[in-house]
C-alpha positions as CSV (number, residue, x, y, z in Angstrom):
1,M,-43.2,-11.6,5.0
2,S,-45.4,-8.7,3.9
3,D,-46.8,-9.5,0.3
4,I,-44.3,-7.9,-1.4
5,G,-41.2,-8.5,0.8
6,N,-38.8,-6.1,3.0
7,M,-39.2,-2.4,0.9
8,T,-36.6,-0.8,3.3
9,L,-34.1,-3.4,2.1
10,L,-34.9,-2.5,-1.4
11,E,-34.6,1.3,-0.9
12,R,-31.0,0.8,0.5
13,V,-30.0,-1.4,-2.3
14,S,-31.4,1.1,-4.5
15,G,-29.7,4.1,-2.7
16,L,-26.1,2.6,-3.5
17,K,-27.1,1.8,-7.3
18,S,-26.4,5.1,-8.5
19,K,-23.1,4.8,-6.6
20,F,-22.1,2.1,-8.0
21,E,-23.0,3.0,-11.7
22,D,-20.9,6.0,-11.0
23,I,-18.0,4.1,-10.2
24,Q,-18.3,2.2,-13.1
25,K,-18.3,5.3,-15.5
26,K,-15.2,6.1,-13.4
27,L,-13.8,3.3,-13.9
28,A,-13.6,4.1,-18.0
29,D,-12.3,7.4,-17.7
30,P,-8.9,7.6,-19.1
31,E,-8.6,10.5,-16.7
32,V,-9.2,8.2,-13.3
33,M,-7.1,5.0,-15.0
34,G,-3.9,7.6,-15.0
35,D,-4.3,7.7,-11.4
36,M,-3.6,4.8,-10.0
37,K,-3.8,5.2,-6.4
38,K,-7.6,6.6,-7.4
39,Y,-8.2,4.0,-10.2
40,V,-7.1,1.1,-7.0
41,Q,-9.8,2.5,-4.4
42,L,-12.3,2.2,-7.1
43,N,-12.1,-0.4,-8.2
44,K,-11.9,-1.8,-4.7
45,D,-15.4,0.2,-3.7
46,Y,-16.8,-1.7,-7.5
47,K,-15.8,-5.0,-6.0
48,E,-17.6,-4.5,-2.5
49,L,-20.9,-2.9,-4.0
50,E,-21.4,-5.7,-7.0
51,P,-22.6,-8.5,-4.8
52,I,-25.0,-6.2,-3.1
53,I,-26.8,-4.7,-6.3
54,A,-26.9,-8.5,-7.7
55,A,-28.0,-9.7,-4.5
56,G,-31.2,-6.5,-4.7
57,E,-31.7,-7.8,-8.5
58,K,-32.2,-11.1,-7.4
59,Y,-34.5,-10.2,-4.4
60,Q,-36.7,-7.4,-6.9
61,K,-37.0,-10.9,-9.1
62,M,-38.6,-12.9,-6.7
63,I,-40.7,-10.1,-5.2
64,E,-42.4,-9.3,-8.7
65,N,-42.3,-13.2,-9.7
66,Y,-44.3,-13.2,-6.1
67,E,-47.0,-10.5,-6.8
68,S,-47.6,-12.4,-10.5
69,S,-48.3,-15.8,-8.9
70,K,-50.3,-14.2,-6.7
71,D,-52.0,-12.3,-9.2
72,I,-52.9,-15.7,-11.3
73,V,-54.1,-17.3,-8.1
74,V,-56.6,-14.3,-7.6
75,N,-58.0,-13.9,-11.5
76,E,-57.0,-16.9,-13.7
77,K,-59.8,-19.7,-13.9
78,D,-57.6,-22.7,-14.5
79,E,-57.2,-25.1,-11.5
80,E,-53.9,-26.3,-13.0
81,L,-52.1,-23.0,-12.9
82,K,-53.7,-21.6,-9.7
83,E,-51.9,-24.3,-8.0
84,M,-48.5,-23.8,-10.1
85,A,-48.7,-20.5,-8.7
86,K,-49.5,-21.7,-5.3
87,E,-46.4,-23.9,-5.3
88,E,-44.3,-20.8,-6.4
89,M,-45.7,-18.4,-4.0
90,A,-45.0,-21.1,-1.1
91,L,-41.2,-21.7,-2.3
92,L,-40.7,-18.0,-2.4
93,E,-42.4,-17.6,1.1
94,E,-39.8,-20.3,2.0
95,Q,-36.2,-18.7,0.0
96,M,-36.7,-14.7,0.8
97,P,-36.1,-14.5,4.3
98,A,-32.7,-15.9,3.6
99,M,-32.4,-13.6,0.7
100,E,-33.1,-10.8,3.1
101,Q,-30.6,-12.0,5.9
102,E,-28.0,-12.5,2.8
103,I,-28.8,-8.7,1.8
104,K,-28.6,-7.2,5.6
105,L,-25.6,-9.0,6.2
106,L,-24.0,-7.2,2.6
107,L,-25.4,-4.1,4.0
108,V,-23.0,-4.3,7.0
109,P,-19.7,-2.8,6.4
110,A,-17.2,-5.5,6.1
111,D,-14.2,-5.2,7.5
112,P,-12.0,-3.5,4.7
113,E,-9.1,-5.3,5.5
114,D,-10.6,-8.5,4.5
115,G,-10.1,-9.0,0.8
116,K,-6.1,-8.8,1.4
117,N,-3.4,-11.2,1.2
118,A,-2.1,-12.1,5.0
119,I,1.3,-12.0,6.2
120,M,1.5,-14.9,9.3
121,E,3.8,-15.6,12.4
122,I,3.7,-18.9,14.0
123,R,5.9,-19.3,17.0
124,G,6.2,-22.3,19.4
125,G,5.6,-21.1,22.8
126,T,5.8,-22.8,26.1
127,G,7.1,-26.3,25.7
128,G,10.4,-26.0,24.6
129,D,11.3,-29.0,21.7
130,E,7.6,-30.0,22.0
131,A,6.5,-26.2,21.4
132,A,8.7,-26.1,18.1
133,I,7.6,-29.5,16.9
134,F,3.9,-28.4,17.6
135,A,4.4,-25.1,15.4
136,G,5.8,-27.2,12.2
137,D,2.4,-29.2,12.6
138,L,0.5,-26.3,12.2
139,F,2.5,-25.0,9.2
140,R,2.0,-28.1,7.7
141,M,-1.7,-27.8,8.3
142,Y,-1.9,-24.3,6.9
143,S,0.3,-24.9,3.9
144,K,-2.3,-28.0,3.2
145,Y,-5.0,-25.7,3.9
146,I,-4.0,-22.7,1.4
147,E,-2.8,-25.5,-1.4
148,K,-6.5,-26.7,-1.3
149,K,-7.5,-22.9,-1.7
150,G,-5.5,-22.5,-4.6
151,W,-3.5,-19.6,-3.3
152,K,0.2,-19.2,-2.8
153,L,2.4,-19.9,0.4
154,E,5.7,-18.0,0.3
155,V,8.4,-18.5,3.6
156,T,9.9,-15.4,4.6
157,S,12.4,-16.5,7.4
158,T,12.4,-19.6,9.7
159,A,14.5,-20.3,12.7
160,E,14.4,-24.1,13.4
161,G,13.5,-26.2,16.3
162,T,16.3,-28.3,17.5
163,A,14.5,-31.6,17.4
164,G,12.5,-30.4,14.6
165,G,9.6,-28.0,13.8
166,Y,9.9,-24.1,14.0
167,K,11.0,-21.8,16.7
168,E,9.5,-19.3,14.5
169,V,8.2,-19.3,11.2
170,I,7.0,-16.1,9.1
171,F,4.9,-16.3,5.5
172,T,3.1,-14.6,3.0
173,V,-0.2,-15.6,1.8
174,S,-1.3,-14.6,-1.5
175,G,-4.8,-14.8,-3.2
176,T,-8.5,-14.1,-2.8
177,G,-10.0,-13.3,0.2
178,V,-7.2,-14.6,2.3
179,Y,-7.3,-12.7,5.5
180,G,-11.1,-12.6,5.8
181,L,-11.1,-16.6,6.1
182,L,-6.9,-16.5,8.2
183,K,-7.9,-14.1,10.4
184,Y,-9.4,-16.1,12.8
185,E,-6.5,-18.2,13.5
186,S,-4.7,-15.6,15.4
187,G,-4.2,-16.3,18.9
188,V,-2.5,-19.7,21.0
189,H,-2.9,-22.7,20.0
190,R,-2.4,-25.5,22.4
191,V,-2.0,-29.4,22.1
192,Q,-2.2,-32.2,24.6
193,R,-0.1,-35.3,23.6
194,V,2.8,-37.5,24.8
195,P,5.8,-35.9,23.0
196,Q,7.8,-38.0,20.8
197,T,10.9,-36.7,23.1
198,E,9.1,-38.0,26.1
199,T,10.4,-41.6,27.7
200,Q,7.9,-42.4,30.2
201,G,4.7,-42.1,27.9
202,R,3.4,-39.0,30.0
203,L,1.0,-36.2,28.5
204,H,2.2,-32.9,28.0
205,T,0.4,-30.2,26.9
206,S,2.5,-27.0,25.0
207,A,1.5,-23.9,23.2
208,A,1.9,-22.1,19.7
209,S,1.2,-18.7,18.7
210,V,-0.4,-17.6,15.1
211,V,-0.5,-14.1,14.4
212,V,-2.1,-13.1,11.2
213,L,-1.8,-9.7,9.7
214,P,-3.3,-8.1,6.9
215,E,-0.8,-7.7,4.1
216,A,-0.4,-3.7,3.4
217,G,-0.7,-2.6,-0.1
218,E,1.7,-0.6,-1.9
219,F,-0.4,3.0,-1.3
220,D,-1.7,1.5,2.3
221,V,1.6,2.9,3.8
222,D,4.2,5.8,2.4
223,L,7.5,4.7,3.3
224,N,10.7,7.1,3.2
225,E,14.0,5.5,2.1
226,K,15.9,8.0,4.3
227,D,13.6,6.3,7.0
228,I,15.2,2.8,6.1
229,R,18.7,1.3,7.3
230,K,19.6,-1.8,4.7
231,D,21.9,-4.4,5.8
232,I,23.2,-7.1,4.1
233,F,24.6,-10.1,5.3
234,C,25.5,-14.4,4.4
235,A,22.3,-16.6,5.0
236,S,22.0,-19.2,7.4
237,G,20.4,-22.5,7.5
238,P,19.3,-24.8,5.2
239,G,19.0,-24.0,1.2
240,G,22.1,-25.4,0.0
241,Q,25.9,-24.4,-0.5
242,G,24.7,-21.4,-2.9
243,V,22.7,-19.9,0.1
244,N,25.6,-19.7,2.8
245,T,28.3,-18.8,0.9
246,T,26.3,-15.2,-0.7
247,Y,25.3,-12.1,0.7
248,S,21.7,-11.9,0.0
249,A,19.9,-11.6,3.2
250,I,18.5,-8.7,4.1
251,R,17.8,-7.2,7.3
252,L,15.8,-3.7,7.1
253,T,15.5,-1.7,10.4
254,H,12.9,1.2,10.5
255,I,14.9,4.1,12.3
256,P,11.6,6.0,13.9
257,T,9.6,2.8,15.3
258,G,12.5,0.3,15.6
259,I,10.8,-2.2,13.4
260,V,13.5,-4.8,12.3
261,V,12.7,-7.2,9.6
262,Q,14.5,-9.6,7.4
263,C,14.8,-12.0,5.2
264,Q,16.8,-14.6,3.5
265,D,14.5,-17.4,1.8
266,E,15.8,-16.3,-1.5
267,R,19.2,-16.8,-3.0
268,N,18.2,-13.7,-4.7
269,Q,19.4,-10.2,-2.7
270,L,16.8,-8.3,-4.8
271,K,14.0,-10.7,-4.2
272,N,14.9,-10.7,-0.4
273,Y,14.9,-6.7,-0.1
274,E,11.5,-6.6,-1.8
275,K,9.6,-9.4,0.7
276,A,11.4,-7.6,3.5
277,L,10.1,-4.2,2.1
278,N,6.6,-6.1,1.8
279,E,7.1,-7.2,5.6
280,L,8.3,-3.9,6.9
281,R,5.4,-2.1,4.9
282,T,2.7,-4.9,6.4
283,R,4.0,-4.4,10.3
284,L,3.8,-0.5,10.2
285,Y,0.6,-0.3,8.6
286,N,-0.6,-2.8,11.6
287,M,0.5,-0.5,14.4
288,E,-2.8,1.6,13.3
289,Y,-4.3,-1.4,12.4
290,Q,-3.8,-2.9,16.0
291,K,-6.1,-0.1,17.2
292,Y,-8.8,-1.2,15.3
293,L,-8.5,-4.8,16.2
294,D,-8.3,-3.9,19.7
295,N,-11.3,-2.4,20.0
296,L,-13.1,-5.4,17.8
297,S,-11.7,-7.6,20.1
298,S,-13.1,-6.1,22.8
299,K,-16.9,-6.7,21.4
300,R,-16.2,-9.7,19.1
301,K,-15.6,-13.2,20.6
302,T,-14.5,-14.8,17.0
303,M,-11.7,-12.0,17.1
304,V,-8.7,-12.4,19.4
305,S,-6.7,-8.6,19.3
306,T,-3.2,-9.5,18.0
307,G,-1.6,-7.9,21.2
308,D,-2.9,-10.2,23.2
309,R,-1.2,-13.1,23.1
310,S,-2.1,-14.9,26.0
311,A,-5.6,-16.1,24.6
312,K,-6.2,-19.7,24.1
313,I,-8.3,-20.4,20.8
314,R,-7.9,-23.9,20.2
315,T,-6.5,-27.1,21.9
316,Y,-5.8,-30.2,19.7
317,N,-6.1,-33.3,22.0
318,Y,-4.0,-36.1,20.5
319,P,-5.3,-38.8,23.2
320,Q,-8.9,-38.1,22.6
321,S,-8.5,-36.8,18.7
322,R,-10.2,-33.9,19.2
323,V,-9.9,-30.4,18.3
324,T,-11.6,-27.5,20.1
325,D,-12.6,-23.8,19.4
326,H,-13.2,-22.4,23.1
327,R,-14.1,-19.3,21.2
328,I,-17.4,-21.0,19.7
329,N,-17.2,-24.4,21.7
330,W,-17.2,-25.9,18.3
331,S,-15.3,-29.6,18.5
332,T,-14.6,-32.1,16.2
333,H,-13.5,-35.8,16.6
334,N,-11.1,-36.3,13.4
335,L,-7.8,-34.4,14.6
336,P,-6.0,-36.1,12.1
337,V,-7.6,-35.1,9.2
338,F,-8.0,-31.2,10.5
339,M,-4.3,-31.5,11.2
340,D,-4.2,-32.5,7.1
341,G,-5.7,-29.0,6.5
342,E,-9.1,-30.0,6.8
343,I,-9.9,-26.6,8.8
344,Q,-12.5,-25.1,6.2
345,E,-15.5,-26.3,8.8
346,V,-14.3,-24.0,11.6
347,I,-13.3,-21.1,9.8
348,D,-17.2,-21.3,8.5
349,Q,-18.4,-21.6,12.2
350,L,-16.5,-18.5,12.8
351,Q,-17.6,-16.7,10.1
352,I,-21.0,-17.3,11.1
353,A,-20.6,-16.3,14.8
354,E,-19.5,-13.4,13.6
355,N,-22.0,-12.3,11.4
356,A,-24.5,-12.8,13.6
357,E,-22.5,-10.5,16.2
358,R,-22.0,-7.7,12.8
359,L,-25.9,-8.0,12.4
360,K,-26.1,-7.3,16.0
361,E,-23.9,-4.5,16.3
362,A,-25.7,-3.1,13.2
363,E,-29.2,-3.4,14.3
């Protein structure tokens, strides 16, 4: 490390500071506040720049403290003060490389979708009843994780398995930075265990696929009402007498693309319509986002293209109580705790691996 730290990093942060201050002024301008689309975009840009500016200021302060401590070591007569200054320098020399790394990472453009809410789909794959039961286990695992994070989960639609669990469950997750954490869960999850339905005690392998999509905001997609066909029908399945006897379920068909979504989770037709519209908006948005993801997944092992439903990302081995993430060769031998929603550790490791790949790309 040079005596005054990494000046090129500070120059790069300094270059963004005027942009940050300009956005600050614009956000306070009543004319900008009147243009909702512009205001939302500026607010997003502001939030993205804020941590970079804060980290830059912290780093600048470290450099100044280092220089003043060095000055004391060189010019001070008092031995005790000199000793304290040397300790301060040693501490800063230890801390500054990590701070530099943090700023480098913040300067690499993040996936613009990371801050969004997410729509998740879990589908039972190969393995019949056992696959549906496992899809139900995964849904419970994510529900517990979402609860721990203080996020909100809303089910859009379900198709239950004949022996329990789900053939398919679709739900939205809302909160801070949801997609940025849950995106790593996209792919095929494989389970190895003796099914409840197995009388011979034989080990079976079955699978469920998980798809995580960033939820499209109101301004991300221009939806023309003329392009949407709306069908209303009676909800089926659990939910009490009220759900089954009222025409509250909604099916929306986007005529230009043929995309069909439906929602029957709420008793209220308008609420079902809003949820279905939100999902339709997301699916249309993701047709474009898919191109970006496919390009990304060819470069980064942490990301699986949502089009590649065959990519096995994780195995849950019940007899050995082991969970293995194949992308980063990470394992834990505490499967019951993992299935109880304690999945943050693997997400952290996947983030570390992705950040290393992002830095490599930037260099």
